[in-house]
C-alpha positions in Angstrom: 94.0 -5.5 -47.6 92.6 -7.6 -50.4 95.7 -9.7 -50.4 95.3 -10.4 -46.7 91.7 -11.4 -47.1 92.5 -13.7 -50.0 95.2 -15.4 -47.9 92.8 -15.8 -45.0 90.2 -17.5 -47.2 92.8 -19.7 -48.8 94.0 -20.7 -45.3 90.4 -21.3 -44.3 89.7 -23.5 -47.3 92.9 -25.4 -46.6 91.8 -25.9 -42.9 88.3 -26.8 -44.0 89.7 -29.4 -46.4 91.9 -30.7 -43.6 88.9 -30.9 -41.3 86.8 -32.7 -43.9 89.6 -35.2 -44.5 89.9 -35.7 -40.7 86.2 -36.2 -40.4 86.1 -38.6 -43.2 89.1 -40.5 -41.7 87.4 -40.4 -38.3 84.2 -41.6 -39.8 86.0 -44.4 -41.7 87.8 -45.4 -38.5 84.4 -45.3 -36.6 82.8 -47.5 -39.2 85.7 -50.0 -39.2 85.6 -50.1 -35.4 81.9 -50.5 -35.5 82.2 -53.4 -37.9 85.0 -54.8 -35.9 82.9 -54.6 -32.7 79.9 -56.1 -34.5 82.0 -58.9 -35.8 83.4 -59.4 -32.3 79.9 -59.4 -30.9 78.8 -61.9 -33.6 81.7 -64.1 -32.6 80.8 -63.9 -29.0 77.2 -64.8 -29.9 78.4 -67.7 -31.9 80.7 -68.8 -29.1 77.8 -68.5 -26.6 75.5 -70.5 -28.9 78.2 -73.2 -29.3 78.5 -73.3 -25.6 74.7 -73.6 -25.4 74.9 -76.6 -27.8 77.6 -78.2 -25.5 75.5 -77.6 -22.4 72.4 -79.0 -24.1 74.3 -82.1 -25.2 75.4 -82.7 -21.6 71.9 -82.4 -20.3 70.4 -84.6 -23.0 73.1 -87.2 -22.4 72.2 -87.3 -18.7 68.5 -87.6 -19.6 69.0 -90.3 -22.2 71.2 -92.3 -19.9 68.2 -92.8 -17.6 66.6 -94.9 -20.4 69.4 -97.4 -20.0 69.1 -97.2 -16.2 65.5 -98.2 -15.9 66.3 -101.6 -14.2 68.3 -99.8 -11.5 65.4 -97.4 -10.9 62.9 -100.2 -10.7 65.1 -102.2 -8.3 65.2 -99.2 -6.0 61.4 -99.0 -6.1 61.2 -102.8 -5.2 63.7 -102.3 -2.3 61.6 -99.4 -1.0 58.4 -101.5 -1.1 60.0 -104.6 0.5 61.4 -102.4 3.3 57.8 -101.9 4.3 57.7 -105.6 5.1 56.3 -107.2 1.9 57.8 -110.4 0.7 57.9 -109.8 -3.1 57.3 -107.1 -5.7 56.5 -107.1 -9.4 56.5 -104.0 -11.4 54.8 -103.7 -14.8 54.9 -100.7 -17.2 52.4 -99.5 -19.8 53.6 -99.3 -23.4 51.6 -96.5 -25.2 53.1 -97.7 -28.5 51.8 -101.2 -28.3 48.9 -100.4 -25.9 50.0 -103.2 -23.6 51.2 -103.6 -20.0 54.3 -105.7 -19.5 56.0 -107.1 -16.4 59.4 -105.4 -16.3 61.1 -106.2 -12.9 60.6 -108.3 -9.9 62.1 -109.1 -6.5 61.6 -112.1 -4.1 59.6 -114.8 -5.8 58.3 -112.3 -8.4 61.7 -112.6 -10.1 60.4 -115.8 -11.6 57.8 -114.1 -13.8 59.6 -110.8 -14.3 59.8 -110.0 -18.0 57.3 -112.6 -18.8 53.7 -111.4 -18.7 52.5 -109.0 -21.4 48.9 -108.1 -21.9 46.8 -105.9 -24.2 44.9 -103.1 -22.6 41.5 -104.6 -23.5 38.4 -102.4 -23.5 36.0 -105.2 -22.7 36.1 -105.9 -18.9 35.2 -109.5 -19.4 38.4 -110.2 -21.4 40.9 -108.2 -19.3 43.9 -109.5 -17.4 44.2 -108.3 -13.9 47.0 -105.8 -14.7 45.1 -104.4 -17.6 42.0 -104.1 -15.4 43.9 -102.2 -12.8 45.2 -99.8 -15.4 41.7 -99.2 -16.8 39.8 -98.9 -13.5 42.5 -97.1 -11.3 41.4 -99.3 -8.5 43.6 -101.0 -5.8 42.8 -104.6 -5.0 43.8 -107.1 -2.4 43.3 -110.6 -3.6 43.8 -113.9 -2.0 43.2 -117.1 -4.1 41.8 -117.4 -7.6 40.3 -114.5 -9.7 38.9 -114.9 -13.2 41.2 -112.1 -14.4 44.4 -114.1 -13.6 46.5 -116.0 -16.2 45.4 -119.6 -15.3 48.6 -121.2 -16.3 50.8 -118.7 -14.5 48.6 -119.0 -11.4 49.1 -122.8 -11.4 52.8 -122.8 -12.6 54.0 -120.4 -9.8 51.5 -121.6 -7.1 49.8 -118.2 -6.6 47.0 -119.8 -4.6 49.5 -119.6 -1.7 49.8 -115.8 -1.9 47.9 -112.7 -0.8 48.6 -109.8 -3.1 48.0 -106.1 -3.7 47.5 -104.9 -7.2 47.6 -101.1 -7.7 48.3 -98.6 -10.4 51.4 -96.3 -10.7 50.0 -93.0 -11.6 50.9 -89.4 -12.4 48.5 -86.5 -11.9 48.7 -83.5 -14.3 46.9 -80.1 -14.2 44.7 -79.0 -17.0 47.7 -77.7 -19.0 49.7 -80.9 -18.6 52.0 -79.9 -15.8 52.8 -82.7 -13.3 51.5 -82.2 -9.8 54.2 -83.8 -7.7 52.5 -83.7 -4.3 49.0 -84.8 -5.4 49.1 -87.8 -2.9 49.5 -85.7 0.3 45.8 -85.2 0.7 44.6 -88.2 -1.4 42.2 -90.8 0.1 41.7 -94.4 -0.8 38.1 -95.4 -0.1 37.1 -99.0 0.3 34.3 -99.9 -2.2 32.2 -102.8 -3.3 33.6 -104.5 -6.3 31.6 -104.3 -9.5 31.8 -108.1 -10.1 31.6 -109.8 -6.7 32.8 -113.4 -6.6 32.4 -115.9 -3.8 36.0 -116.3 -2.6 37.7 -117.2 0.5 40.5 -115.2 2.1 41.2 -111.5 2.0 39.6 -109.7 -1.0 39.1 -105.9 -0.9 38.8 -103.1 -3.4 39.9 -99.5 -2.9 39.2 -96.4 -5.2 41.6 -93.4 -5.2 39.9 -90.1 -4.3 41.9 -87.0 -5.0 41.6 -83.9 -2.8 38.8 -81.4 -3.7 41.2 -78.8 -5.2 42.3 -81.5 -7.7 38.9 -83.0 -8.5 38.3 -80.8 -11.5 40.7 -79.8 -14.4 43.2 -82.6 -13.9 44.2 -85.8 -15.6 45.4 -89.1 -14.2 48.0 -90.8 -16.3 48.7 -94.5 -15.5 52.3 -95.6 -16.3 52.2 -99.0 -14.8 51.2 -101.3 -11.9 52.6 -102.8 -8.8 51.9 -106.3 -7.6 53.2 -107.0 -4.1 52.2 -109.1 -1.0 53.0 -111.9 1.3 54.1 -115.5 0.4 51.4 -116.8 2.8 47.8 -116.3 2.2 47.2 -116.7 6.0 48.6 -113.2 6.6 46.3 -110.2 6.3 47.3 -107.0 4.6 46.2 -104.3 7.1 44.7 -101.1 5.9 47.4 -99.0 7.6 50.1 -101.1 5.8 48.2 -100.7 2.5 48.1 -96.9 2.8 51.8 -96.8 3.7 52.4 -98.8 0.5 50.3 -96.5 -1.7 52.0 -93.4 -0.4 55.4 -95.0 -1.1 54.4 -95.9 -4.7 53.1 -92.4 -5.3 56.4 -90.8 -4.2 58.3 -93.2 -6.4 56.2 -92.6 -9.5 58.1 -89.5 -10.5 61.4 -91.5 -10.4 60.0 -94.2 -12.7 58.7 -91.5 -15.0 62.1 -89.9 -15.3 63.5 -93.1 -16.8 60.8 -93.4 -19.5 60.8 -92.2 -23.1 58.1 -89.4 -22.7 60.2 -87.7 -19.9 63.3 -87.7 -22.1 61.3 -86.3 -25.0 60.2 -83.5 -22.7 63.9 -82.7 -21.8 64.7 -82.6 -25.6 61.9 -80.3 -26.3 62.9 -78.0 -23.4 66.5 -77.8 -24.6 65.6 -77.0 -28.2 63.3 -74.2 -27.0 66.2 -72.6 -25.1 68.6 -73.1 -28.0 66.4 -71.0 -30.3 65.3 -68.6 -27.6 61.7 -69.6 -28.3 58.5 -69.4 -26.2 57.7 -73.1 -26.4 58.5 -76.4 -28.2 56.2 -79.4 -28.7 57.3 -82.9 -29.8 55.0 -85.4 -31.5 56.2 -88.9 -32.3 54.7 -92.2 -33.6 52.1 -91.0 -36.1 49.1 -93.3 -36.3 46.8 -92.6 -39.2 43.2 -93.1 -38.4 40.0 -93.0 -40.4 38.4 -90.6 -37.9 41.3 -88.7 -36.4 45.0 -89.1 -37.1 47.2 -88.7 -34.0 50.6 -89.2 -32.5 51.2 -91.7 -29.7 53.7 -89.5 -27.9 52.9 -85.8 -27.5 55.0 -83.7 -25.1 55.9 -80.0 -24.6 58.4 -77.8 -22.9 57.6 -75.7 -19.8 55.8 -72.4 -20.2 52.3 -71.2 -21.0 51.9 -73.3 -24.1 50.8 -76.8 -23.1 48.0 -79.4 -23.3 45.3 -76.7 -23.9 47.2 -75.3 -26.9 47.6 -78.9 -28.3 43.9 -79.5 -28.0 43.1 -76.2 -29.8 45.9 -76.4 -32.4 46.8 -80.1 -33.0 49.3 -81.0 -35.8 47.4 -80.8 -39.1 47.4 -83.5 -41.8 48.4 -80.8 -44.4 50.3 -78.5 -42.0 53.9 -77.3 -41.6 54.9 -80.4 -39.7 53.5 -82.8 -42.4 55.4 -80.8 -45.1 58.7 -81.1 -43.1 58.1 -84.9 -42.8 57.4 -85.3 -46.5 60.4 -83.1 -47.6 62.7 -84.5 -44.8 63.8 -81.0 -43.9 62.8 -78.2 -41.5 60.2 -75.7 -42.5 59.6 -72.2 -41.2 56.8 -69.5 -41.0 57.5 -66.8 -41.9 59.9 -67.8 -44.7 61.4 -64.6 -46.0 63.0 -66.4 -48.9 59.5 -67.5 -50.0 58.2 -63.9 -49.9 56.4 -64.3 -46.6 55.5 -61.3 -44.5 55.2 -61.1 -40.7 51.5 -61.9 -40.9 52.0 -65.2 -42.8 51.0 -67.2 -39.8 47.5 -65.7 -39.8 47.1 -66.9 -43.4 48.6 -70.4 -43.1 47.6 -71.3 -39.6 44.8 -69.1 -38.3 44.2 -71.2 -35.2 47.8 -70.9 -34.0 47.8 -67.2 -34.9 44.6 -66.7 -32.7 46.4 -68.5 -29.9 49.2 -65.9 -30.1 51.8 -67.6 -32.2 53.6 -65.4 -34.7 56.4 -67.7 -36.0 57.2 -71.4 -35.9 59.7 -73.9 -37.2 58.9 -77.6 -37.7 61.8 -80.2 -37.6 61.0 -83.7 -38.9 61.7 -86.8 -36.8 62.3 -89.9 -38.9 63.3 -92.9 -36.7 63.6 -96.5 -38.0 60.6 -96.0 -40.4 58.5 -94.2 -37.8 57.8 -90.5 -38.0 57.2 -87.5 -35.8 57.8 -83.7 -35.7 59.1 -81.1 -33.3 57.5 -77.6 -33.4 59.4 -74.6 -32.0 57.0 -71.6 -31.3 57.4 -67.9 -31.0 54.8 -65.4 -29.6 56.6 -62.5 -31.1 57.8 -61.6 -34.6 61.0 -63.5 -35.2 63.7 -63.5 -37.9 65.2 -67.0 -38.3 69.0 -67.3 -38.5 69.9 -70.0 -41.0 73.2 -71.3 -39.3 71.3 -71.6 -36.0 68.5 -73.6 -37.6 71.0 -75.8 -39.3 72.9 -76.4 -36.0 69.6 -77.3 -34.2 68.5 -79.5 -37.1 71.8 -81.4 -36.8 71.3 -81.7 -33.0 67.8 -83.1 -33.5 68.9 -85.6 -36.2 71.7 -86.9 -34.0 70.4 -86.7 -30.4 66.6 -86.6 -30.5 66.4 -89.3 -33.2 69.2 -91.2 -31.4 67.4 -91.2 -28.1 64.2 -92.6 -29.7 66.2 -95.1 -31.7 68.0 -96.4 -28.6 64.7 -96.9 -26.8 63.5 -99.0 -29.7 66.7 -101.1 -29.6 66.3 -101.7 -25.9 62.8 -103.0 -26.5 63.9 -105.2 -29.4 66.7 -106.7 -27.2 64.1 -107.4 -24.5 61.7 -109.0 -27.0 64.6 -110.9 -28.5 65.5 -112.4 -25.1 61.9 -113.4 -24.6 61.7 -115.0 -28.1 64.9 -117.0 -27.4 63.3 -118.3 -24.2 60.2 -119.3 -26.1 62.3 -121.0 -28.8 64.0 -123.1 -26.2 60.5 -124.2 -24.9 59.1 -124.8 -28.4 62.1 -126.8 -29.3 61.1 -129.2 -26.4 58.1 -130.3 -28.6 60.3 -133.1 -29.9 60.2 -134.6 -26.4 56.4 -135.1 -26.8 57.1 -138.1 -29.1 58.9 -139.8 -26.3 55.8 -140.0 -24.1 52.5 -141.6 -24.3 50.2 -139.0 -22.7 47.1 -140.3 -21.0 44.1 -138.0 -20.9 44.1 -135.9 -17.8 47.9 -136.5 -17.2 49.7 -133.8 -15.3 53.2 -134.9 -16.5 55.7 -132.4 -17.8 55.0 -133.6 -21.3 51.3 -133.0 -21.1 52.0 -129.5 -19.7 54.3 -128.6 -22.5 51.7 -127.4 -25.0 50.1 -125.2 -22.3 53.5 -123.7 -21.5 54.0 -122.9 -25.2 50.6 -121.4 -25.7 50.8 -119.2 -22.6 54.4 -118.1 -23.3 53.4 -117.2 -26.8 50.4 -115.2 -25.5 52.5 -113.2 -23.1 55.4 -112.6 -25.5 53.1 -111.3 -28.2 50.7 -109.6 -25.8 48.0 -111.4 -27.7 44.4 -111.9 -26.7 44.2 -115.6 -27.5 46.6 -118.3 -28.6 45.3 -121.6 -29.8 47.4 -124.8 -30.5 45.9 -127.5 -32.7 47.1 -131.1 -33.1 47.3 -132.4 -36.6 47.4 -136.0 -37.6 49.4 -136.1 -40.8 48.5 -139.7 -41.7 44.8 -139.0 -41.4 45.1 -135.5 -42.8 42.9 -134.0 -40.1 42.9 -131.9 -37.0 41.9 -133.0 -33.6 39.6 -130.7 -31.5 41.4 -127.7 -30.1 44.2 -129.1 -27.9 45.4 -126.1 -25.9 44.3 -122.5 -25.6 45.6 -119.5 -23.7 43.8 -116.3 -23.0 40.1 -115.5 -22.5 37.3 -116.4 -24.9 33.7 -115.4 -24.5 32.6 -118.7 -26.1 35.5 -121.0 -25.2 33.5 -124.3 -25.3 32.3 -123.4 -28.9 35.9 -122.9 -29.9 36.9 -126.3 -28.5 34.1 -128.1 -30.3 34.8 -126.4 -33.6 35.7 -128.8 -36.4 38.7 -127.5 -38.5 37.7 -127.7 -42.2 39.8 -127.5 -45.2 39.1 -123.8 -45.7 40.0 -122.8 -42.2 43.3 -121.1 -41.5 45.1 -124.0 -39.7 44.4 -126.3 -42.6 45.5 -123.8 -45.2 48.8 -123.3 -43.3 49.5 -127.1 -43.2 48.6 -127.3 -46.9 51.1 -124.5 -47.7 53.8 -126.2 -45.7 53.5 -129.6 -47.4 52.7 -128.3 -51.0 
């Protein structure tokens, strides 16, 4: 009996060992399978992320290509306006970077001054050009004949006294969080008003003020992106109110198309795509840092879709010593929380209490360094987030190549445009040699006597300057004549003309430097 029991326990131990070995083998197999499946899942995730990158590149390329297509967009806008029966159209766009408005495209007779006029958005109403005034006041004006806000030389050169014209802003309307309201114009009214500065003028001269519908009266912002100048070649024709309203509705519909081909819209697309790449709640992009004694700021500030928008930026603007500034200074992305730096999940509360109070629990800042100009992109998370290094590196590479590239291309386009304008100016300035061939009687209207005016006004428009003065210097006498030609607006023009140029004045010092 004992022998049988002994054999039974021996067999039982043997079976038990077999079971233990089998379970160990099964466990090992399960772990290997689990690791394999985890590795496969990781590969699938990486593949999906790579596909996301490719999809993002495609969308960004489409958005960026619109920057190079701006002339086609503006041409279509001109065609749509001329289809209403107007003879010519001139389109000007605002440059936030330079704080100017520049004529970009024209059709009909307006082709002659397209790409020519460029004016500073002057705060003083007495010194504003008509285009700058339209931007600042948001008014629509019908003008026949002379107006003190016109470029005197352009007015005479292109015989604008023969025209009747409409000047009106191209606007976008945003809600209080910065989201575009695309149908704002459906219930908008344009009310005829009495101009602030009435002048005694013949012909048609009327002013209209835009009035948004009641539901848009509060908590909204109007963004001016440019102006339209259009009209008839004969000042004998009247621009009827019905035709004017038809024009204003057409421009309002086309404003989104123009916006889509400008840098801020492309930057919005880039911010949106980066948000999706990192599965974040929001992304904000800030570019062109302008240090200021009172408040430093960025010229361009855009954000992705979602709850985080303009109100968040007002409450939590980029700080002079914050994460973005650190990223710019070190030229590499920075994260909160940074587990390698012994951060915990509440690090945001310590380092950026305002953002934490707004619901942000993690963020990454990518520096934007473009042709000596700087900016930053923030990617924001409302939940606790563990950053994955290879994803951050991929997104950083994407930003350096595509975001920076898009901005850089825009700068080059502007440089090419400015280069063409300067080339044109050089050809005119070179004509100064011809002045020596003429004896110019006072009051002469010959081509030679007009040349200095042409140079002065061209320089003013190319530079977007307030005033350009040209002085004549008599080398044998070593003295300047009174001011020969001036372009722009001066509050005390007569005093400037009568001013004697002394040896310590800038013109004299320049001549001394040239001949020393």
